[in-house]
C-alpha positions, 0 to 999 in steps of 0.5 A, spaced: 680 670 374 685 666 370 685 661 376 678 660 376 677 659 369 683 653 369 679 650 375 673 650 371 676 647 365 679 642 370 672 640 373 669 640 366 674 635 364 673 631 370 666 631 369 666 629 362 671 623 363 666 621 369 660 621 364 664 617 359 666 612 364 659 611 367 656 611 360 661 604 358 657 598 359 661 593 356 667 594 360 668 594 368 672 600 369 673 602 376 679 605 381 682 601 387 686 604 392 693 602 394 691 596 398 686 594 393 679 596 395 674 599 390 674 606 390 670 608 384 665 604 380 661 604 373 655 602 370 659 597 366 662 594 372 655 593 375 652 590 369 656 584 369 659 583 376 652 585 379 654 589 385 651 596 385 656 602 387 653 602 394 654 595 395 661 595 393 665 601 394 670 600 400 670 592 399 676 589 397 677 587 389 679 580 391 671 578 392 671 578 384 676 572 384 675 564 385 676 561 391 682 557 388 685 564 385 684 567 392 687 561 396 693 562 391 694 569 392 693 571 385 689 578 387 695 580 391 700 578 385 696 582 380 697 588 384 704 587 386 706 586 378 702 592 377 706 596 382 712 593 380 712 594 372 706 599 371 701 594 368 698 587 369 694 583 364 691 576 364 685 572 363 681 568 368 675 566 371 671 571 375 665 571 380 659 575 379 655 577 385 650 571 384 656 566 384 656 565 377 663 565 374 665 568 367 671 569 363 674 575 364 680 579 361 683 584 366 688 590 365 691 593 372 695 599 371 698 603 377 697 610 378 702 615 381 702 622 383 706 628 381 712 625 385 711 618 383 708 615 389 703 610 388 696 613 389 692 607 387 690 602 381 686 603 375 682 596 373 679 594 367 675 588 366 672 585 360 667 579 360 669 574 354 665 568 356 662 568 350 668 568 346 671 563 351 665 558 350 666 559 343 673 557 344 671 551 348 666 549 343 672 549 337 677 546 342 672 540 343 670 540 336 678 540 334 679 534 339 673 530 337 676 531 330 683 529 332 680 523 335 676 521 329 682 522 325 687 518 329 681 512 330 681 511 323 685 505 320 682 504 314 684 511 311 690 515 310 688 522 312 693 527 313 695 534 311 700 537 306 703 544 306 702 548 300 709 545 297 706 538 298 710 536 305 707 532 310 704 536 316 700 531 320 700 523 320 694 518 322 695 511 324 691 509 318 697 512 314 702 509 318 698 502 317 697 503 309 704 506 307 708 503 313 712 510 315 711 512 322 710 520 324 717 521 326 719 518 319 714 522 314 712 529 317 716 534 313 717 529 307 714 530 300 708 526 299 711 524 292 715 519 295 708 515 295 708 515 288 711 510 283 717 512 279 713 512 273 708 517 276 714 521 278 717 522 272 710 524 269 710 529 275 703 527 277 704 529 284 705 536 282 699 536 277 695 533 283 696 539 287 696 544 281 689 541 280 687 541 287 689 548 288 685 550 281 679 546 282 679 545 289 679 538 289 683 532 285 681 525 285 684 519 282 686 512 282 693 509 281 699 505 284 702 507 290 708 505 294 709 503 301 715 504 305 718 497 303 717 498 296 711 494 295 705 497 291 698 497 292 692 500 288 689 506 292 684 511 291 686 518 292 682 525 294 686 531 295 682 538 297 685 545 298 684 548 304 684 556 304 683 561 310 678 566 311 681 571 306 682 565 301 689 564 301 691 557 300 694 554 307 695 547 305 691 540 302 687 535 306 689 528 303 685 522 304 688 515 301 684 508 301 688 502 299 683 498 295 687 493 292 683 487 294 677 491 291 680 492 285 683 484 285 675 482 286 673 486 280 678 484 276 677 477 278 669 478 276 671 481 270 675 475 268 670 470 270 665 474 266 669 474 260 671 466 261 663 465 261 662 469 255 668 465 252 665 459 254 658 460 252 661 463 245 665 456 244 659 452 246 655 455 241 660 454 236 661 447 238 654 446 237 654 449 230 660 445 228 658 439 231 651 439 227 655 441 221 660 435 222 654 431 223 651 433 216 657 432 213 658 425 215 652 423 212 654 426 205 661 423 206 657 416 208 653 416 202 659 419 197 664 413 200 659 408 200 657 409 193 664 410 190 666 403 193 660 400 189 662 404 183 669 402 184 667 394 184 662 395 178 667 399 174 673 394 174 673 392 167 672 400 165 679 402 163 681 409 167 675 409 171 678 406 177 683 411 178 678 416 178 674 413 183 680 412 187 682 419 187 674 421 189 675 416 195 681 419 197 678 426 197 672 424 201 677 421 206 680 427 207 673 430 208 672 425 213 678 427 216 676 434 216 669 432 220 674 429 225 677 435 226 670 439 227 668 433 232 674 434 236 673 441 237 666 440 239 668 434 243 663 429 240 668 425 236 668 417 238 675 416 242 678 410 244 681 411 250 687 407 252 693 407 256 698 410 252 706 410 253 708 417 250 716 415 249 714 409 245 708 413 241 713 419 240 719 414 237 714 410 233 712 417 230 720 419 229 720 418 222 713 421 220 715 427 224 722 428 221 719 427 214 713 432 215 718 438 217 724 437 213 731 437 213 732 444 216 729 443 223 731 438 228 727 435 233 730 433 240 726 429 245 727 429 253 723 423 257 725 421 264 727 414 265 720 412 268 714 415 266 707 413 267 702 411 261 697 416 260 689 416 258 688 418 251 686 415 244 693 414 241 691 415 234 688 422 236 694 424 240 699 422 234 695 427 230 695 432 235 702 431 236 703 432 229 699 438 228 703 441 234 710 439 230 708 442 224 705 449 227 713 449 230 715 448 223 711 453 220 713 458 225 721 457 223 721 458 216 729 459 217 730 452 221 731 451 228 730 446 233 723 443 236 724 440 243 719 434 245 719 433 252 715 430 258 714 430 265 710 427 271 706 432 275 701 432 281 696 438 280 692 441 286 686 445 285 686 450 279 693 450 279 692 449 271 686 452 268 680 447 267 684 441 270 682 437 276 687 436 282 690 429 280 696 426 277 698 428 270 703 428 265 705 434 261 707 433 254 711 439 251 712 441 244 717 447 244 719 451 238 724 457 237 720 461 232 718 468 233 712 467 238 706 470 239 704 477 242 698 477 248 693 478 243 694 473 238 696 468 244 689 469 246 685 467 240 690 461 238 685 456 240 679 460 237 676 456 231 678 458 224 683 463 227 690 462 223 696 466 223 698 462 216 697 465 209 691 464 205 691 456 203 696 454 209 691 453 215 684 451 217 684 454 224 682 448 226 689 445 229 689 448 236 682 447 237 682 440 235 687 439 240 684 443 245 677 439 244 681 432 244 685 434 251 678 436 254 674 430 252 680 425 254 680 429 261 686 433 260 688 440 258 692 444 253 696 450 255 699 455 250 705 459 252 708 464 248 712 471 247 714 475 241 721 473 239 721 467 244 718 462 241 712 458 243 711 452 248 704 448 247 703 443 253 698 437 253 696 435 260 694 428 260 691 424 266 695 418 268 692 412 266 689 408 272 691 401 269 695 399 264 690 395 260 685 399 255 680 403 258 675 402 253 672 397 248 678 395 243 677 399 236 673 395 231 679 394 226 677 394 218 677 387 216 677 384 209 671 383 206 669 376 208 662 376 207 657 374 213 652 369 212 646 373 208 642 376 214 635 380 214 637 388 216 633 393 217 636 400 216 633 406 219 635 413 217 632 420 216 637 422 210 635 419 204 642 419 201 645 415 207 639 410 207 640 409 200 647 408 200 647 403 206 642 399 203 646 399 196 652 396 200 648 391 204 645 388 198 652 388 195 654 384 201 648 379 199 644 381 205 636 382 205 634 389 207 628 393 209 628 400 209 625 405 214 626 413 214 624 414 222 623 411 228 616 410 228 616 407 221 621 402 224 617 400 230 611 399 225 615 394 220 617 390 226 610 390 229 608 387 222 613 382 222 617 378 221 623 380 225 630 382 222 636 379 224 639 386 226 637 393 226 642 399 224 639 406 225 642 413 225 642 416 232 640 424 230 633 423 227 627 428 229 621 425 233 625 419 236 632 418 236 636 412 234 638 411 242 630 412 244 629 407 238 634 402 241 631 403 248 624 401 245 626 395 241 630 392 247 623 393 251 619 390 246 624 385 242 629 383 247 635 379 243 634 383 237 641 386 235 641 394 234 647 397 231 647 405 232 650 409 226 653 416 229 659 420 228 658 423 236 662 420 241 657 420 247 650 419 247 645 423 251 644 422 258 638 417 260 639 412 254 638 405 258 641 400 253 648 399 251 649 398 243 655 397 239 656 403 234 658 404 227 662 411 226 660 415 221 662 416 215 663 408 214 666 404 209 663 398 206 668 394 209 667 397 216 659 396 215 661 388 214 665 388 220 660 390 225 655 384 222 660 379 222 
């Protein structure tokens, strides 16, 4: 009875196992005999291999293998391995009944009887096609990404481990940073940073920010293998696995040095344009002020000269008038500085020999700076003449020497030197290519910082105390240089003195480059003339008339160009016309053109403090520089 119960239980257990195996549809579970023939078949095997149990029982299992695997003896090797070691496991392509291939995971276990003899094999196969396809897609994507990264040469794209060591390297990184993959993989990325950044632990901070916030982005200097620096934009992204653990960083670096230099160049250009516009506006304002001031000084000087003549017999009055004349002439000197800055002074360009000019000024220069300061001069044996106004150049040189003196309150040395140099385009700011002589004045003073140096040529800016400087010295020198075709370059560093360089164009010929200056002549009165004076400023008009009448001339007056033309039309014609230039409605130059057309041969003299007349003036006329004295007025008439 007991034996029957055991047999029933055994049969019952086998039935349950049979039901379990047949119920599994995700796995092909079947038995092979010792030769490899199929001896059992479950629903899962039928589902993804396609054979029914009747079709496959007794068939050799090798029909599930590809023709390549069968040719290579893979089925036999699988059984041999399972028999020898008890188990065979592998993945590979298998073939369904309809010929379609699928990727399978296969396990073959050897089955032995109670005595250890081989009775067959248990084979379990799982269809992993979907996983295989996903792996292939992933592999293809990774390969495409690898090719993409390796194909990029404008960006350094590489991986860092969590500690910041380089784990991968692309050609762009090698091109930008200079290291090969063999040299850099395993090295810490901080070697790309400058010493200053490493001292501030910027690499460590960058990784900390990326780990905390997910991303770090910044621009800064980086260092190549050869030690050169480049300006880079850097992005560091934290990389985490599916569980959120940090597994490393992705780092992208781009060399934007050229872009930065272009931006800086654009910014400099914009700043220079703004400065030029500002200086042009100040220059126009200054020129206008100087013009009006010249008119006032013309009236003052003329009136004082006449008053002096008439007050000779009055004791003490002549000295007072002389003092007033000296003050007015100082005012005239100030207007010349204003006009020099605005580049509107009347220059008399000549071929100037610099060593001779400096030699003639030696006594004046030494007297101006005192005994505590020495002056040394260095000139080559052969130095070409330069194009400049000798009087204005002498004033500019004196101005620079006095600046050097003021920079050395405890004494020192001022060096004056010159050298010839041929300049290329843009070699010196605002200078055209050509031959120049550089006249340099160097002191041993305290020098200027960058901010002060930038403002040095700004009008009315001065570092001297109240009452000790007008702030027009260097602007005047700069205006003189620009108007004569040269340039001023000031070099200075705090604690290392200042050097002012006057770049003067070499004279094209040794003789005077423009008309000779009108010297003040003794008051030799010309024969009585009829003079038409035209000026919109009543003070200047009255003063000019007064000086001409004092010289014995007959004078006609007009306050505008149109009034002057009306007088000329009414007749008789005067011997000469003296006209102001800057008048409303019709300028003096325009009036001169009208007179030249209607009354050829009638002499016209233009009274102006400006060096250049507007474009479009058709006739060339002699000029009388404002402010003028009676002696100068008499000089242009004789």
